[in-house]
C-alpha positions as CSV (number, residue, x, y, z in Angstrom):
1,X,-5.7,-17.3,2.3
2,X,-7.2,-14.5,4.3
3,X,-9.6,-12.2,2.6
4,X,-8.4,-8.6,3.0
5,X,-11.4,-6.2,4.4
6,X,-9.3,-3.9,6.5
7,X,-5.6,-3.1,7.0
8,X,-3.7,-1.3,9.6
9,X,-0.2,-0.6,10.0
10,X,1.9,0.0,13.3
11,X,5.5,0.6,13.4
12,X,7.4,-1.4,16.1
13,X,10.7,0.3,17.2
14,X,11.8,-3.1,18.9
15,X,11.6,-4.9,15.9
16,X,12.3,-2.0,13.5
17,X,9.5,-3.1,11.4
18,X,6.0,-2.4,10.5
19,X,3.2,-4.7,11.3
20,X,0.6,-5.3,8.7
21,X,-2.6,-6.2,10.6
22,X,-5.2,-7.6,8.2
23,X,-8.9,-7.6,9.5
24,X,-7.5,-6.5,13.1
25,X,-9.8,-7.5,16.0
26,X,-11.7,-9.9,13.7
27,X,-11.7,-13.8,13.8
28,X,-10.0,-13.7,10.4
29,X,-7.4,-11.6,11.5
30,X,-3.6,-12.3,10.1
31,X,-0.8,-10.1,10.7
32,X,2.8,-9.9,8.9
33,X,6.0,-7.9,9.3
34,X,7.2,-5.6,6.7
35,X,10.9,-5.1,6.6
36,X,12.3,-1.7,6.0
37,X,13.2,-2.6,2.5
38,X,9.9,-4.4,1.5
39,X,7.9,-1.4,2.9
40,X,10.1,1.2,1.1
41,X,9.6,-0.6,-2.2
42,X,6.1,-1.1,-1.7
43,X,5.6,2.5,-1.3
44,X,7.8,3.7,-4.1
45,X,6.8,1.0,-6.6
46,X,3.1,1.1,-6.0
47,X,3.0,4.8,-6.2
48,X,4.9,4.6,-9.7
49,X,2.5,1.8,-10.8
50,X,-0.4,4.1,-9.9
51,X,1.1,7.1,-11.7
52,X,1.5,5.3,-14.7
53,X,-1.8,3.7,-14.9
54,X,-3.6,7.1,-13.8
55,X,-6.5,7.5,-16.3
56,X,-6.2,11.3,-15.6
57,X,-2.7,11.5,-16.6
58,X,-3.4,9.5,-19.6
59,X,-5.5,12.3,-21.0
60,X,-2.9,14.8,-20.1
61,X,-0.3,16.5,-21.8
62,X,3.3,15.2,-20.4
63,X,4.0,18.8,-19.0
64,X,1.0,18.8,-16.9
65,X,1.2,15.0,-15.8
66,X,2.9,15.5,-12.3
67,X,0.2,18.1,-11.4
68,X,-2.7,15.9,-12.4
69,X,-1.3,12.8,-10.6
70,X,-0.3,15.1,-7.3
71,X,-4.1,16.4,-7.6
72,X,-5.3,12.9,-7.9
73,X,-3.6,11.5,-4.9
74,X,-4.6,14.4,-2.7
75,X,-8.3,14.0,-3.9
76,X,-8.0,10.4,-2.9
77,X,-6.9,11.1,0.4
78,X,-9.5,13.6,1.0
79,X,-12.2,11.4,-0.3
80,X,-11.3,8.4,1.8
81,X,-10.7,10.5,5.1
82,X,-14.4,9.8,6.4
83,X,-14.2,6.0,6.1
84,X,-11.1,5.9,8.1
85,X,-11.1,4.6,11.7
86,X,-7.8,4.2,13.8
87,X,-7.2,0.7,15.1
88,X,-6.5,1.0,18.7
89,X,-3.1,-0.8,19.8
90,X,-5.0,-3.3,21.7
91,X,-6.5,-4.5,18.7
92,X,-3.4,-4.3,16.5
93,X,-1.0,-5.9,18.9
94,X,-2.2,-9.4,19.5
95,X,-1.3,-10.0,15.9
96,X,2.3,-9.1,16.5
97,X,3.0,-12.4,18.5
98,X,1.9,-14.6,15.5
99,X,3.0,-12.5,12.8
100,X,5.2,-13.7,10.0
101,X,7.8,-12.0,8.0
102,X,6.2,-10.9,4.9
103,X,7.9,-12.3,1.9
104,X,6.2,-10.8,-0.9
105,X,3.7,-8.3,-1.7
106,X,1.8,-8.2,-5.0
107,X,-0.3,-5.4,-6.4
108,X,-2.0,-5.7,-9.6
109,X,-4.7,-3.9,-11.7
110,X,-8.3,-5.3,-11.8
111,X,-9.7,-3.2,-14.5
112,X,-12.4,-0.3,-13.8
113,X,-10.1,1.3,-11.1
114,X,-9.8,-1.7,-9.1
115,X,-6.4,-3.2,-7.8
116,X,-5.9,-6.5,-6.0
117,X,-3.5,-6.6,-3.1
118,X,-1.6,-9.8,-1.9
119,X,0.4,-10.2,1.2
120,X,2.4,-13.3,1.5
121,X,4.5,-14.5,4.5
122,X,7.4,-16.7,4.7
123,X,5.5,-19.3,6.7
124,X,3.0,-19.5,4.0
125,X,0.3,-17.2,5.5
126,X,-1.3,-14.7,3.1
127,X,-4.0,-12.2,2.6
128,X,-5.8,-10.8,-0.5
129,X,-8.4,-8.3,-1.5
130,X,-9.7,-5.9,-4.1
131,X,-9.6,-2.2,-3.4
132,X,-10.4,1.1,-5.3
133,X,-7.7,3.3,-6.6
134,X,-8.5,5.8,-3.9
135,X,-8.2,3.2,-1.0
136,X,-5.0,2.0,-2.3
137,X,-3.8,5.8,-2.5
138,X,-4.9,5.6,1.2
139,X,-3.2,2.6,2.1
140,X,0.1,4.0,0.7
141,X,-0.4,7.2,2.9
142,X,-0.9,5.2,5.8
143,X,2.0,3.0,5.1
144,X,4.1,6.3,4.5
145,X,3.0,7.7,7.8
146,X,4.6,4.6,9.5
147,X,7.8,4.9,7.4
148,X,7.9,8.3,8.7
149,X,7.5,7.4,12.2
150,X,10.3,4.9,11.8
151,X,12.6,7.9,10.4
152,X,13.6,5.4,7.5
153,X,15.1,7.2,4.6
154,X,12.9,7.6,1.8
155,X,13.5,9.1,-1.7
156,X,10.5,11.5,-2.7
157,X,9.0,9.9,-5.5
158,X,8.0,12.3,-8.2
159,X,5.7,11.3,-10.8
160,X,7.5,9.5,-13.6
161,X,7.9,11.1,-17.2
162,X,6.1,7.7,-18.3
163,X,3.0,8.5,-16.3
164,X,0.0,7.5,-18.2
165,X,2.1,4.8,-20.3
166,X,1.4,1.3,-19.2
167,X,4.8,-0.6,-18.4
168,X,5.8,-3.2,-16.0
169,X,7.3,-2.6,-12.7
170,X,9.9,-4.7,-11.1
171,X,9.9,-6.7,-7.7
172,X,6.6,-6.2,-6.2
173,X,5.2,-8.0,-9.3
174,X,2.3,-5.7,-10.3
175,X,-0.1,-7.4,-12.7
176,X,-2.2,-5.5,-15.4
């Protein structure tokens, strides 16, 4: 299993898939293709998971939860902006030739605002890493940007009415 230290996404119109490049340009690089169905599910279900587990939302009355969750998301994107570097195509694209189709993505809570991300390919390749809540929000934004480039239909995800209550999310198999 590769240790996930950095992650870049790139939409490929010929494949009609999104390349997830783990540690691009490094010796321990690995890549996988995210299908439309997996990418859309990853964004929607992970955002719902983050909304439900938001510490700020848990301490907010139900009528203000959606605003608090939106503020938390915007703050995370702003706070991670300085750490962002755009990976060039010549660093990302070499992984496309050997990338395997992603079979499963697992995202679970690790306590204290940390989350473990695991990407698994159909040929047995995988990568995993632990990220902070703000970094996970940033990764979702990066993936959503690539989904937008692909012009894949998405349903806007509004914070759920259960925000702040811990529940189990389906197919992405989040662990709490």
